[in-house]
N, CA, C and O atoms as a GROMACS GRO file, in nm:
protein
  348
    1UNK      N    1  -6.174  -3.590  -7.395
    1UNK     CA    2  -6.018  -3.574  -7.355
    1UNK      C    3  -5.964  -3.672  -7.412
    1UNK      O    4  -5.920  -3.670  -7.527
    2UNK      N    5  -5.965  -3.791  -7.314
    2UNK     CA    6  -5.900  -3.963  -7.356
    2UNK      C    7  -5.909  -3.899  -7.507
    2UNK      O    8  -5.812  -3.845  -7.560
    3UNK      N    9  -6.048  -3.912  -7.574
    3UNK     CA   10  -5.983  -3.976  -7.728
    3UNK      C   11  -5.962  -3.885  -7.811
    3UNK      O   12  -5.977  -3.916  -7.929
    4UNK      N   13  -5.920  -3.737  -7.778
    4UNK     CA   14  -5.880  -3.639  -7.881
    4UNK      C   15  -5.708  -3.649  -7.817
    4UNK      O   16  -5.626  -3.560  -7.841
    5UNK      N   17  -5.680  -3.754  -7.746
    5UNK     CA   18  -5.509  -3.762  -7.713
    5UNK      C   19  -5.516  -3.904  -7.754
    5UNK      O   20  -5.394  -3.916  -7.760
    6UNK      N   21  -5.553  -4.006  -7.782
    6UNK     CA   22  -5.592  -4.098  -7.834
    6UNK      C   23  -5.553  -4.099  -8.020
    6UNK      O   24  -5.464  -4.163  -8.076
    7UNK      N   25  -5.650  -4.010  -8.079
    7UNK     CA   26  -5.648  -4.005  -8.188
    7UNK      C   27  -5.524  -3.911  -8.245
    7UNK      O   28  -5.471  -3.920  -8.356
    8UNK      N   29  -5.488  -3.808  -8.123
    8UNK     CA   30  -5.366  -3.762  -8.205
    8UNK      C   31  -5.229  -3.854  -8.189
    8UNK      O   32  -5.131  -3.829  -8.260
    9UNK      N   33  -5.227  -3.966  -8.090
    9UNK     CA   34  -5.112  -4.059  -8.060
    9UNK      C   35  -5.184  -4.154  -8.252
    9UNK      O   36  -5.105  -4.197  -8.337
   10UNK      N   37  -5.281  -4.158  -8.260
   10UNK     CA   38  -5.299  -4.256  -8.385
   10UNK      C   39  -5.223  -4.127  -8.503
   10UNK      O   40  -5.116  -4.160  -8.554
   11UNK      N   41  -5.262  -4.031  -8.527
   11UNK     CA   42  -5.172  -3.990  -8.625
   11UNK      C   43  -5.075  -3.947  -8.618
   11UNK      O   44  -5.015  -3.956  -8.725
   12UNK      N   45  -5.005  -3.885  -8.518
   12UNK     CA   46  -4.876  -3.927  -8.524
   12UNK      C   47  -4.816  -4.029  -8.556
   12UNK      O   48  -4.721  -4.019  -8.634
   13UNK      N   49  -4.861  -4.169  -8.499
   13UNK     CA   50  -4.772  -4.272  -8.525
   13UNK      C   51  -4.822  -4.296  -8.699
   13UNK      O   52  -4.708  -4.323  -8.739
   14UNK      N   53  -4.883  -4.302  -8.789
   14UNK     CA   54  -4.921  -4.310  -8.909
   14UNK      C   55  -4.810  -4.161  -8.990
   14UNK      O   56  -4.741  -4.161  -9.092
   15UNK      N   57  -4.829  -4.085  -8.918
   15UNK     CA   58  -4.725  -3.976  -9.001
   15UNK      C   59  -4.565  -4.003  -8.931
   15UNK      O   60  -4.457  -3.970  -8.980
   16UNK      N   61  -4.579  -4.042  -8.860
   16UNK     CA   62  -4.448  -4.128  -8.817
   16UNK      C   63  -4.367  -4.227  -8.910
   16UNK      O   64  -4.251  -4.225  -8.949
   17UNK      N   65  -4.485  -4.326  -8.935
   17UNK     CA   66  -4.468  -4.459  -9.029
   17UNK      C   67  -4.483  -4.441  -9.138
   17UNK      O   68  -4.447  -4.537  -9.206
   18UNK      N   69  -4.535  -4.328  -9.209
   18UNK     CA   70  -4.547  -4.295  -9.351
   18UNK      C   71  -4.383  -4.210  -9.382
   18UNK      O   72  -4.314  -4.223  -9.483
   19UNK      N   73  -4.364  -4.153  -9.301
   19UNK     CA   74  -4.209  -4.060  -9.270
   19UNK      C   75  -4.077  -4.143  -9.294
   19UNK      O   76  -3.990  -4.117  -9.377
   20UNK      N   77  -4.081  -4.270  -9.187
   20UNK     CA   78  -3.958  -4.318  -9.233
   20UNK      C   79  -3.965  -4.422  -9.334
   20UNK      O   80  -3.862  -4.475  -9.376
   21UNK      N   81  -4.133  -4.467  -9.393
   21UNK     CA   82  -4.072  -4.570  -9.497
   21UNK      C   83  -4.022  -4.484  -9.623
   21UNK      O   84  -3.954  -4.531  -9.715
   22UNK      N   85  -4.054  -4.388  -9.615
   22UNK     CA   86  -4.066  -4.303  -9.709
   22UNK      C   87  -3.932  -4.338  -9.783
   22UNK      O   88  -3.896  -4.408  -9.878
   23UNK      N   89  -3.838  -4.198  -9.625
   23UNK     CA   90  -3.697  -4.190  -9.620
   23UNK      C   91  -3.630  -4.335  -9.666
   23UNK      O   92  -3.538  -4.332  -9.747
   24UNK      N   93  -3.674  -4.451  -9.618
   24UNK     CA   94  -3.614  -4.566  -9.615
   24UNK      C   95  -3.626  -4.615  -9.782
   24UNK      O   96  -3.525  -4.642  -9.847
   25UNK      N   97  -3.739  -4.620  -9.829
   25UNK     CA   98  -3.741  -4.617  -9.982
   25UNK      C   99  -3.675  -4.585 -10.067
   25UNK      O  100  -3.612  -4.657 -10.144
   26UNK      N  101  -3.686  -4.401 -10.064
   26UNK     CA  102  -3.611  -4.268 -10.150
   26UNK      C  103  -3.455  -4.315 -10.102
   26UNK      O  104  -3.379  -4.290 -10.195
   27UNK      N  105  -3.391  -4.366 -10.002
   27UNK     CA  106  -3.246  -4.362  -9.955
   27UNK      C  107  -3.160  -4.402 -10.035
   27UNK      O  108  -3.180  -4.517 -10.074
   28UNK      N  109  -3.054  -4.343 -10.082
   28UNK     CA  110  -2.942  -4.424 -10.123
   28UNK      C  111  -2.926  -4.573 -10.143
   28UNK      O  112  -2.911  -4.658 -10.231
   29UNK      N  113  -2.940  -4.555  -9.982
   29UNK     CA  114  -2.865  -4.708  -9.949
   29UNK      C  115  -2.972  -4.823 -10.065
   29UNK      O  116  -2.946  -4.881 -10.170
   30UNK      N  117  -3.097  -4.812  -9.978
   30UNK     CA  118  -3.186  -4.889 -10.081
   30UNK      C  119  -3.219  -4.890 -10.264
   30UNK      O  120  -3.275  -4.968 -10.342
   31UNK      N  121  -3.149  -4.759 -10.275
   31UNK     CA  122  -3.142  -4.768 -10.434
   31UNK      C  123  -3.012  -4.861 -10.462
   31UNK      O  124  -3.011  -4.964 -10.529
   32UNK      N  125  -2.929  -4.813 -10.411
   32UNK     CA  126  -2.796  -4.873 -10.468
   32UNK      C  127  -2.827  -5.055 -10.443
   32UNK      O  128  -2.800  -5.142 -10.525
   33UNK      N  129  -2.880  -5.073 -10.326
   33UNK     CA  130  -2.899  -5.247 -10.275
   33UNK      C  131  -3.013  -5.268 -10.363
   33UNK      O  132  -3.026  -5.390 -10.361
   34UNK      N  133  -3.110  -5.216 -10.446
   34UNK     CA  134  -3.168  -5.291 -10.515
   34UNK      C  135  -3.197  -5.295 -10.670
   34UNK      O  136  -3.274  -5.349 -10.750
   35UNK      N  137  -3.062  -5.183 -10.667
   35UNK     CA  138  -3.013  -5.240 -10.836
   35UNK      C  139  -2.875  -5.324 -10.862
   35UNK      O  140  -2.804  -5.357 -10.957
   36UNK      N  141  -2.878  -5.335 -10.756
   36UNK     CA  142  -2.732  -5.450 -10.722
   36UNK      C  143  -2.849  -5.602 -10.731
   36UNK      O  144  -2.854  -5.691 -10.816
   37UNK      N  145  -2.926  -5.583 -10.614
   37UNK     CA  146  -2.984  -5.729 -10.650
   37UNK      C  147  -3.094  -5.710 -10.794
   37UNK      O  148  -3.174  -5.804 -10.793
   38UNK      N  149  -3.109  -5.653 -10.866
   38UNK     CA  150  -3.183  -5.662 -10.991
   38UNK      C  151  -3.030  -5.675 -11.118
   38UNK      O  152  -3.059  -5.724 -11.227
   39UNK      N  153  -2.908  -5.639 -11.101
   39UNK     CA  154  -2.844  -5.678 -11.160
   39UNK      C  155  -2.770  -5.773 -11.155
   39UNK      O  156  -2.693  -5.800 -11.247
   40UNK      N  157  -2.782  -5.862 -11.013
   40UNK     CA  158  -2.709  -5.997 -10.998
   40UNK      C  159  -2.792  -6.114 -11.049
   40UNK      O  160  -2.752  -6.226 -11.082
   41UNK      N  161  -2.978  -6.041 -11.049
   41UNK     CA  162  -3.038  -6.160 -11.092
   41UNK      C  163  -3.053  -6.159 -11.264
   41UNK      O  164  -3.116  -6.251 -11.316
   42UNK      N  165  -3.002  -6.065 -11.336
   42UNK     CA  166  -2.992  -6.054 -11.421
   42UNK      C  167  -2.888  -6.106 -11.498
   42UNK      O  168  -2.897  -6.132 -11.618
   43UNK      N  169  -2.748  -6.128 -11.398
   43UNK     CA  170  -2.648  -6.188 -11.498
   43UNK      C  171  -2.646  -6.325 -11.419
   43UNK      O  172  -2.542  -6.391 -11.426
   44UNK      N  173  -2.756  -6.374 -11.342
   44UNK     CA  174  -2.772  -6.518 -11.283
   44UNK      C  175  -2.861  -6.555 -11.410
   44UNK      O  176  -2.827  -6.643 -11.490
   45UNK      N  177  -2.934  -6.508 -11.417
   45UNK     CA  178  -3.041  -6.566 -11.554
   45UNK      C  179  -2.952  -6.565 -11.666
   45UNK      O  180  -2.990  -6.647 -11.750
   46UNK      N  181  -2.868  -6.515 -11.694
   46UNK     CA  182  -2.784  -6.544 -11.800
   46UNK      C  183  -2.707  -6.619 -11.816
   46UNK      O  184  -2.680  -6.686 -11.915
   47UNK      N  185  -2.639  -6.612 -11.667
   47UNK     CA  186  -2.543  -6.771 -11.636
   47UNK      C  187  -2.616  -6.876 -11.693
   47UNK      O  188  -2.585  -6.947 -11.788
   48UNK      N  189  -2.724  -6.877 -11.618
   48UNK     CA  190  -2.793  -7.030 -11.626
   48UNK      C  191  -2.852  -7.087 -11.773
   48UNK      O  192  -2.845  -7.195 -11.832
   49UNK      N  193  -2.930  -6.922 -11.810
   49UNK     CA  194  -2.959  -7.000 -11.972
   49UNK      C  195  -2.827  -7.027 -12.050
   49UNK      O  196  -2.831  -7.126 -12.121
   50UNK      N  197  -2.699  -6.951 -12.050
   50UNK     CA  198  -2.575  -7.051 -12.094
   50UNK      C  199  -2.556  -7.197 -12.062
   50UNK      O  200  -2.532  -7.280 -12.150
   51UNK      N  201  -2.568  -7.224 -11.934
   51UNK     CA  202  -2.547  -7.360 -11.923
   51UNK      C  203  -2.645  -7.474 -11.904
   51UNK      O  204  -2.633  -7.571 -11.828
   52UNK      N  205  -2.796  -7.429 -12.030
   52UNK     CA  206  -2.851  -7.504 -12.047
   52UNK      C  207  -2.744  -7.613 -12.174
   52UNK      O  208  -2.634  -7.606 -12.228
   53UNK      N  209  -2.854  -7.700 -12.172
   53UNK     CA  210  -2.827  -7.816 -12.229
   53UNK      C  211  -2.877  -7.766 -12.401
   53UNK      O  212  -2.949  -7.667 -12.412
   54UNK      N  213  -2.829  -7.847 -12.534
   54UNK     CA  214  -2.918  -7.822 -12.626
   54UNK      C  215  -2.978  -7.922 -12.690
   54UNK      O  216  -2.904  -7.969 -12.777
   55UNK      N  217  -3.067  -7.966 -12.683
   55UNK     CA  218  -3.142  -8.078 -12.719
   55UNK      C  219  -3.210  -8.077 -12.891
   55UNK      O  220  -3.284  -8.004 -12.957
   56UNK      N  221  -3.130  -8.213 -12.915
   56UNK     CA  222  -3.122  -8.202 -13.091
   56UNK      C  223  -3.237  -8.270 -13.111
   56UNK      O  224  -3.270  -8.358 -13.031
   57UNK      N  225  -3.320  -8.236 -13.230
   57UNK     CA  226  -3.476  -8.293 -13.279
   57UNK      C  227  -3.472  -8.415 -13.280
   57UNK      O  228  -3.394  -8.478 -13.351
   58UNK      N  229  -3.592  -8.489 -13.166
   58UNK     CA  230  -3.592  -8.613 -13.278
   58UNK      C  231  -3.727  -8.645 -13.246
   58UNK      O  232  -3.776  -8.733 -13.174
   59UNK      N  233  -3.792  -8.525 -13.337
   59UNK     CA  234  -3.961  -8.578 -13.348
   59UNK      C  235  -3.958  -8.517 -13.524
   59UNK      O  236  -3.997  -8.407 -13.564
   60UNK      N  237  -3.900  -8.624 -13.597
   60UNK     CA  238  -3.919  -8.575 -13.750
   60UNK      C  239  -4.015  -8.665 -13.749
   60UNK      O  240  -4.015  -8.753 -13.663
   61UNK      N  241  -4.109  -8.656 -13.842
   61UNK     CA  242  -4.183  -8.745 -13.918
   61UNK      C  243  -4.299  -8.857 -13.815
   61UNK      O  244  -4.332  -8.974 -13.835
   62UNK      N  245  -4.341  -8.754 -13.695
   62UNK     CA  246  -4.401  -8.890 -13.555
   62UNK      C  247  -4.538  -8.818 -13.584
   62UNK      O  248  -4.633  -8.888 -13.549
   63UNK      N  249  -4.572  -8.698 -13.639
   63UNK     CA  250  -4.715  -8.708 -13.641
   63UNK      C  251  -4.721  -8.683 -13.815
   63UNK      O  252  -4.661  -8.601 -13.885
   64UNK      N  253  -4.814  -8.785 -13.848
   64UNK     CA  254  -4.914  -8.822 -13.979
   64UNK      C  255  -5.052  -8.740 -13.963
   64UNK      O  256  -5.140  -8.749 -13.878
   65UNK      N  257  -5.036  -8.647 -14.087
   65UNK     CA  258  -5.112  -8.553 -14.126
   65UNK      C  259  -5.178  -8.622 -14.198
   65UNK      O  260  -5.126  -8.684 -14.291
   66UNK      N  261  -5.294  -8.627 -14.173
   66UNK     CA  262  -5.446  -8.685 -14.246
   66UNK      C  263  -5.569  -8.602 -14.296
   66UNK      O  264  -5.610  -8.513 -14.221
   67UNK      N  265  -5.628  -8.623 -14.410
   67UNK     CA  266  -5.721  -8.521 -14.450
   67UNK      C  267  -5.881  -8.585 -14.421
   67UNK      O  268  -5.974  -8.629 -14.489
   68UNK      N  269  -5.861  -8.568 -14.324
   68UNK     CA  270  -5.989  -8.677 -14.246
   68UNK      C  271  -6.152  -8.606 -14.274
   68UNK      O  272  -6.260  -8.659 -14.247
   69UNK      N  273  -6.134  -8.500 -14.324
   69UNK     CA  274  -6.300  -8.381 -14.363
   69UNK      C  275  -6.270  -8.450 -14.456
   69UNK      O  276  -6.302  -8.565 -14.429
   70UNK      N  277  -6.217  -8.443 -14.569
   70UNK     CA  278  -6.222  -8.467 -14.693
   70UNK      C  279  -6.274  -8.633 -14.735
   70UNK      O  280  -6.344  -8.652 -14.834
   71UNK      N  281  -6.220  -8.768 -14.628
   71UNK     CA  282  -6.252  -8.852 -14.642
   71UNK      C  283  -6.389  -8.849 -14.594
   71UNK      O  284  -6.478  -8.889 -14.669
   72UNK      N  285  -6.419  -8.802 -14.468
   72UNK     CA  286  -6.606  -8.769 -14.416
   72UNK      C  287  -6.679  -8.701 -14.490
   72UNK      O  288  -6.797  -8.701 -14.456
   73UNK      N  289  -6.641  -8.619 -14.616
   73UNK     CA  290  -6.720  -8.578 -14.694
   73UNK      C  291  -6.725  -8.657 -14.783
   73UNK      O  292  -6.841  -8.640 -14.820
   74UNK      N  293  -6.669  -8.760 -14.868
   74UNK     CA  294  -6.661  -8.835 -14.980
   74UNK      C  295  -6.755  -8.972 -14.921
   74UNK      O  296  -6.828  -9.034 -15.000
   75UNK      N  297  -6.746  -9.005 -14.796
   75UNK     CA  298  -6.818  -9.120 -14.777
   75UNK      C  299  -6.937  -9.089 -14.725
   75UNK      O  300  -7.017  -9.179 -14.701
   76UNK      N  301  -6.976  -8.920 -14.693
   76UNK     CA  302  -7.136  -8.879 -14.664
   76UNK      C  303  -7.238  -8.926 -14.782
   76UNK      O  304  -7.198  -8.939 -14.898
   77UNK      N  305  -7.362  -8.948 -14.747
   77UNK     CA  306  -7.428  -8.964 -14.840
   77UNK      C  307  -7.499  -8.802 -14.891
   77UNK      O  308  -7.543  -8.707 -14.826
   78UNK      N  309  -7.479  -8.835 -15.076
   78UNK     CA  310  -7.485  -8.691 -15.094
   78UNK      C  311  -7.663  -8.639 -15.060
   78UNK      O  312  -7.750  -8.725 -15.076
   79UNK      N  313  -7.706  -8.491 -15.012
   79UNK     CA  314  -7.837  -8.499 -15.026
   79UNK      C  315  -7.940  -8.405 -15.161
   79UNK      O  316  -7.888  -8.330 -15.244
   80UNK      N  317  -8.042  -8.424 -15.154
   80UNK     CA  318  -8.086  -8.342 -15.269
   80UNK      C  319  -8.082  -8.181 -15.251
   80UNK      O  320  -8.054  -8.095 -15.335
   81UNK      N  321  -8.111  -8.170 -15.140
   81UNK     CA  322  -8.129  -8.008 -15.072
   81UNK      C  323  -7.993  -7.930 -15.100
   81UNK      O  324  -7.986  -7.812 -15.135
   82UNK      N  325  -7.901  -8.003 -15.081
   82UNK     CA  326  -7.738  -7.973 -15.095
   82UNK      C  327  -7.719  -7.956 -15.241
   82UNK      O  328  -7.618  -7.893 -15.275
   83UNK      N  329  -7.784  -7.992 -15.316
   83UNK     CA  330  -7.746  -7.981 -15.500
   83UNK      C  331  -7.829  -7.842 -15.537
   83UNK      O  332  -7.801  -7.774 -15.636
   84UNK      N  333  -7.940  -7.809 -15.440
   84UNK     CA  334  -8.011  -7.721 -15.496
   84UNK      C  335  -7.953  -7.613 -15.425
   84UNK      O  336  -7.973  -7.511 -15.491
   85UNK      N  337  -7.878  -7.580 -15.301
   85UNK     CA  338  -7.836  -7.477 -15.271
   85UNK      C  339  -7.685  -7.438 -15.355
   85UNK      O  340  -7.652  -7.323 -15.386
   86UNK      N  341  -7.622  -7.534 -15.376
   86UNK     CA  342  -7.528  -7.536 -15.459
   86UNK      C  343  -7.570  -7.435 -15.586
   86UNK      O  344  -7.536  -7.317 -15.582
   87UNK      N  345  -7.633  -7.480 -15.681
   87UNK     CA  346  -7.735  -7.443 -15.787
   87UNK      C  347  -7.754  -7.265 -15.781
   87UNK      O  348  -7.832  -7.209 -15.858
   0.00000   0.00000   0.00000
């Protein structure tokens, strides 16, 4: 008997929790607050993006491109079997 009352109490508690949570989640007040928060975040993000300074490009001619593979191939000793495969 006590176990049945305990089970009924747990079931009713879970149903009340789900009902209250769903009613709050789908309420107009919560939807308005969510939309307001999202729009505020979008405006703040745009405002912050406009405040970012534009940096000048100072990386001209920093990287030197070399053809190391070709230099390695030229230095490497040619092997007889490579000539046979090419022909």
